[in-house]
LODOSE-624397 format. One line per field, with one value per residue (C-alpha): residue number from 0; residue in one letter; x, y, z. Coordinates in steps of 0.001 Angstrom, whole numbers, plus 500000, padded with zeros to 6 digits. Last residue first. Example, Ala and Ser with C-alpha at 12.3 -4.5 7.8 and 13.67 -1.06 7.14 Angstrom:
nr	1|0
rest	S|A
x	513670|512300
y	498940|495500
z	507140|507800
end
This chain:
nr	394|393|392|391|390|389|388|387|386|385|384|383|382|381|380|379|378|377|376|375|374|373|372|371|370|369|368|367|366|365|364|363|362|361|360|359|358|357|356|355|354|353|352|351|350|349|348|347|346|345|344|343|342|341|340|339|338|337|336|335|334|333|332|331|330|329|328|327|326|325|324|323|322|321|320|319|318|317|316|315|314|313|312|311|310|309|308|307|306|305|304|303|302|301|300|299|298|297|296|295|294|293|292|291|290|289|288|287|286|285|284|283|282|281|280|279|278|277|276|275|274|273|272|271|270|269|268|267|266|265|264|263|262|261|260|259|258|257|256|255|254|253|252|251|250|249|248|247|246|245|244|243|242|241|240|239|238|237|236|235|234|233|232|231|230|229|228|227|226|225|224|223|222|221|220|219|218|217|216|215|214|213|212|211|210|209|208|207|206|205|204|203|202|201|200|199|198|197|196|195|194|193|192|191|190|189|188|187|186|185|184|183|182|181|180|179|178|177|176|175|174|173|172|171|170|169|168|167|166|165|164|163|162|161|160|159|158|157|156|155|154|153|152|151|150|149|148|147|146|145|144|143|142|141|140|139|138|137|136|135|134|133|132|131|130|129|128|127|126|125|124|123|122|121|120|119|118|117|116|115|114|113|112|111|110|109|108|107|106|105|104|103|102|101|100|99|98|97|96|95|94|93|92|91|90|89|88|87|86|85|84|83|82|81|80|79|78|77|76|75|74|73|72|71|70|69|68|67|66|65|64|63|62|61|60|59|58|57|56|55|54|53|52|51|50|49|48|47|46|45|44|43|42|41|40|39|38|37|36|35|34|33|32|31|30|29|28|27|26|25|24|23|22|21|20|19|18|17|16|15|14|13|12|11|10|9|8|7|6|5|4|3|2|1|0
rest	X|X|X|X|X|X|X|X|X|X|X|X|X|X|X|X|X|X|X|X|X|X|X|X|X|X|X|X|X|X|X|X|X|X|X|X|X|X|X|X|X|X|X|X|X|X|X|X|X|X|X|X|X|X|X|X|X|X|X|X|X|X|X|X|X|X|X|X|X|X|X|X|X|X|X|X|X|X|X|X|X|X|X|X|X|X|X|X|X|X|X|X|X|X|X|X|X|X|X|X|X|X|X|X|X|X|X|X|X|X|X|X|X|X|X|X|X|X|X|X|X|X|X|X|X|X|X|X|X|X|X|X|X|X|X|X|X|X|X|X|X|X|X|X|X|X|X|X|X|X|X|X|X|X|X|X|X|X|X|X|X|X|X|X|X|X|X|X|X|X|X|X|X|X|X|X|X|X|X|X|X|X|X|X|X|X|X|X|X|X|X|X|X|X|X|X|X|X|X|X|X|X|X|X|X|X|X|X|X|X|X|X|X|X|X|X|X|X|X|X|X|X|X|X|X|X|X|X|X|X|X|X|X|X|X|X|X|X|X|X|X|X|X|X|X|X|X|X|X|X|X|X|X|X|X|X|X|X|X|X|X|X|X|X|X|X|X|X|X|X|X|X|X|X|X|X|X|X|X|X|X|X|X|X|X|X|X|X|X|X|X|X|X|X|X|X|X|X|X|X|X|X|X|X|X|X|X|X|X|X|X|X|X|X|X|X|X|X|X|X|X|X|X|X|X|X|X|X|X|X|X|X|X|X|X|X|X|X|X|X|X|X|X|X|X|X|X|X|X|X|X|X|X|X|X|X|X|X|X|X|X|X|X|X|X|X|X|X|X|X|X|X|X|X|X|X|X|X|X|X|X|X|X|X|X|X|X|X|X|X|X|X|X|X|X
x	904995|904999|906547|909420|910187|910197|912506|914936|914900|915617|918614|919959|919789|921383|924257|924921|925063|927471|929879|929563|930463|933684|934592|934048|936011|938947|939062|939144|941892|944359|943406|946017|947893|944940|942636|944805|945267|941574|940561|942692|941334|937759|938391|939744|936793|934295|936067|935679|931896|931371|933236|931375|927871|928399|930536|927943|925384|927837|928677|925012|923871|921928|920567|918588|916656|917197|920916|920468|918613|920815|923781|922533|921285|924609|926530|924357|924385|928111|928726|926855|928389|931899|931268|929805|932649|935287|933679|933436|937079|938319|936431|937652|941243|941142|942053|939253|936567|934620|935309|935316|932048|930371|931770|930241|926858|926798|927687|924777|922398|923567|923046|919537|918504|919924|918186|914854|915498|916468|913308|912626|911851|913528|916745|916797|919073|921562|921716|922645|925400|926857|926573|928847|931492|930900|931514|934915|935695|937549|940149|941143|942521|945266|946675|947070|948576|951109|951840|953318|951709|952597|949100|948630|950096|951124|951451|947852|946409|948717|947675|944007|944398|943545|941345|938973|938767|938100|934793|933621|934502|932788|929669|929598|930424|927876|925036|925760|925964|922698|920979|922095|921154|917701|917218|917696|917358|920364|922774|921595|922171|925542|926636|925331|927836|930666|929385|928727|932332|933573|931712|928656|927143|926481|925516|928935|929177|930472|933227|933442|936112|937832|941277|942252|940835|942802|946019|945286|944801|948257|949814|947757|949458|952950|952255|950810|954095|956074|953661|953921|957675|958073|956673|959495|960072|959015|956615|955767|954419|952230|950686|950347|948507|946249|945388|944835|942641|940138|939868|939917|937187|935187|935601|934620|931564|930727|930796|928433|926171|925872|924639|922015|920840|920466|918819|915149|916012|917963|921641|923768|923417|923763|926908|928332|927532|929646|932458|933368|933669|935858|938211|938913|942371|944140|943644|944439|947813|948255|947790|950050|952851|952669|952613|955396|957540|956995|958000|961262|962931|959852|960680|957648|955298|956647|956285|952650|952214|953576|951258|948283|949220|949044|945833|944170|944814|943142|940174|939463|939647|937282|934870|934361|933946|931152|929291|932516|934073|932181|934764|937751|937276|935202|936026|939693|939696|938026|940698|943433|941783|941763|945474|946171|944401|946225|949611|948571|948542|952350|952079|949953|952461|955377|958005|961440|960962|961376|959859|956681|956415|956726|954052|951801|952056|948794|946874|949086|947684|944206|943732|945581|943229|940591|942323|942328|938778|937287|939064|937642|934081|934504|935774|933029|930308|931856|931853|928239|927196|925937|924517|926071|924518|922198|922320|920151|921350|921838|922834
y	354952|352759|355441|355837|352105|352063|355085|353385|350170|352178|353877|350654|348840|351772|352020|348271|348606|351543|349506|346473|348548|349760|346270|344767|347565|347123|343359|343713|346345|344126|341038|340720|344034|345986|344479|345640|349171|349415|348344|351092|353749|352625|352738|356273|357360|355846|357669|360701|360516|359363|362432|364509|363734|364088|367179|368775|368416|369996|372875|373493|373681|376970|376133|373276|372354|372054|371408|367613|367535|370064|367975|364623|366074|367802|364626|362300|364373|364982|361263|360362|362945|362144|358408|359052|361172|358850|355775|357348|358464|355112|353192|355463|355273|351496|348741|349794|348948|346136|347026|350790|350556|348481|350847|353846|352135|351614|355282|356347|354121|355687|359201|358369|357112|360198|362448|360830|361217|364879|366031|366617|370341|371495|369727|371128|374128|372506|369466|371674|373408|370099|368657|371347|370362|366690|367322|368669|365009|364707|367128|364523|362333|364947|363775|360199|361434|363627|360784|358707|356355|352726|352362|348661|347755|349438|353037|353807|351151|352248|355896|354844|352926|355437|357423|354540|353200|356737|356863|353638|354909|358151|356168|354142|356996|359345|356840|356125|359833|360545|357719|358995|362580|361537|359649|362873|362316|360104|361888|365270|364271|362739|366092|367731|365744|367418|370889|369894|368703|371913|373895|376061|378833|377892|380270|381847|385361|385523|388039|388728|387223|389894|390775|387683|385397|387243|386779|383058|382834|384311|381781|379068|379638|379580|376342|374734|375408|373722|370791|370126|370679|367615|365362|366036|368903|367537|364651|366072|369303|367432|365042|367635|370178|367655|365965|369300|370490|367727|368300|372061|371799|369651|372088|375018|373105|372361|376100|376739|373853|375369|378587|376782|374520|377466|379894|379358|379370|382656|381948|382910|379616|377410|379252|378993|375272|374910|377315|375445|372204|374003|374933|371333|370900|371103|367447|366253|367974|366559|363011|363709|364863|361602|359462|361519|360987|357242|357032|358787|362094|364315|367880|368403|366815|369049|372170|371345|370753|374211|375914|374098|375218|378881|378374|376801|379931|382082|379723|379355|383130|383725|381176|382946|380194|377792|376875|376835|374733|371787|371837|371085|367692|365599|367275|367449|363738|362975|365043|363124|359878|361200|361991|358561|356817|358820|358101|354469|354077|353920|350512|349151|350565|348880|350818|352181|355680|357543|354769|354506|358301|358613|355940|357555|360971|360909|360494|362727|366091|364964|366045|369343|370303|370957|374253|375656|374527|375845|379178|379655|378970|380837|383937|383596|383503|386491|388479|387554|388802|386516|389014|389157|387363|388358|386027|383181|381386|377724|376460
z	236571|233453|231215|233677|233628|229820|229644|232034|230000|226832|228462|229999|226646|224795|227286|227010|223221|223538|225700|223410|220340|221914|223136|219687|218016|220394|219920|216139|216329|218165|220186|222912|223202|221820|224439|227327|225969|225062|228561|230102|227718|228395|232146|231813|229680|232119|234929|232688|232382|235979|237223|234629|235858|239592|239054|236767|239533|241961|239639|238762|242371|242482|239025|240579|237421|233657|234179|234201|230867|229071|230180|228916|225625|224948|225789|223713|220522|220975|221386|218212|215881|217079|216569|213128|211792|213256|211673|208227|208329|209613|206933|204133|205415|205097|207571|209912|207369|209048|212668|212153|210189|212906|215518|213735|213469|217227|217718|215479|217455|220727|219364|218112|221539|223246|220699|221508|225231|224988|223255|219559|219446|222662|221708|218169|218698|221058|218794|215843|217813|218971|215461|214050|216586|215785|212105|213147|213871|210611|211902|214481|211723|211436|214762|213606|210326|212144|214581|211778|209258|208473|206938|206057|208461|211721|212926|211959|214271|217089|216655|216699|219962|222708|220323|219616|223167|224388|222500|224154|227604|226676|225771|228989|231355|229782|229926|233589|234416|232585|234469|237853|236977|235745|239034|241029|244805|245545|243185|244444|248062|247235|245831|249023|251040|249130|250037|253630|253913|252297|254942|254441|252385|248762|245933|245351|243905|240347|239625|235912|233642|231526|232898|234884|232193|229509|231524|231786|228018|227443|229842|228143|224811|226340|228232|225103|223309|226076|226085|222352|222284|224522|221777|219352|216911|213490|214188|217603|216098|213608|216127|218879|216734|215020|218315|220058|217186|217886|221640|221217|218583|220987|223867|221682|220485|224125|224826|221895|222896|226362|224789|222678|225520|227923|225482|226426|230126|229928|230388|233409|235314|232246|231146|234666|234625|231463|232403|235588|233627|231104|233988|235002|233466|236844|237823|234285|234444|237936|236647|233669|235981|237945|234795|233212|236294|236333|232669|233431|232546|232493|231382|229132|231661|234454|232304|231621|235360|236199|233714|235215|238726|237708|235732|238769|240794|238118|237706|241432|241935|239013|240441|243743|246292|247339|244142|242095|244873|243347|240487|242758|244470|242060|238768|239704|240516|237161|235402|237187|236078|232508|232633|234157|231247|228582|230182|230717|226914|227112|228801|225927|223440|225201|227143|226169|227557|224268|222129|224217|224372|220593|220035|222644|221004|219012|222322|224478|223417|224442|228043|227635|224775|227431|228224|224699|223975|227207|226756|223269|224458|227744|225953|223321|225976|227727|224477|223711|227126|229884|232351|235787|238756|241565|244512|245789|248884|249691|253144
end
């Protein structure tokens, strides 16, 4: 049973708190990417086996999106966030203290499971925003998430090079403890919009998936492009560790700074969405990602080629993600958490599958195989997107 309730006003201070908080929390998912070489050496496993840490983290995140995020429509969100913070701190400690590869896989799954707070902030931002400011405000939170994603790689790569990979998670635990206190003090209480059982809540997700074709298509697009994006970051450290670069994790992490262009792009996309339309921006984003993979394939043995490819792939995926989410949040504001769940579960399952495929392909075909797979995933997304638009125009 749905009910409409009055909600607090989205102040500038609250928007900034969610933006910064989203970036700091989401960083948990990406600390491990520049560290995979260190982890492989520490536990005596191959690089392709070490890539499972990144894959398992993303699968944990997808599980959290599916089973925890929908509770934001049913329970008070501040309570969910505060409790989740406590478990998140424990999982960071567990990763840092892992003494076997099996243990780090288990701890990484639960770290991903508890790193779902940004996906509570996004629908909350949409719910509290005025209609004409929804895309712009969401773009600001997404920018914070992207900066956190990029900065996490820089932070973890440099810190691990000088203090070891475990120091990354211990430091993150201290930072997030402070953030958790801020959330307790400043987040407003948001009344739930759903009255019913947890089973009814989860069943309603299937209802929205079945009845909203735009949601189904957005989820499919998101899964394919994030799978492609994850292929790059799951193997970039391996590419830089070998010839002709022979670079350490600090260089792999620093490459994340290049993607700051994507953070700027997220704000720009949020401002121009109403002018050019989501579908046009989605098409442009896919074409930009295809171009990035062509550059990465042809110039991946040079820093110039890697830099250009990273800039374009970040630009393309942010254009697509913002457009996807502004499209699916344009209706049913009483169910924003559940709609976001349907979209983001597919998004991160796609990322986990992309990471897994990249690990397998890297072991057999190296960088060339990875770039071909990454480009193929985006190409399939573009074909499905254009076919969907054609079918809609014929109705």
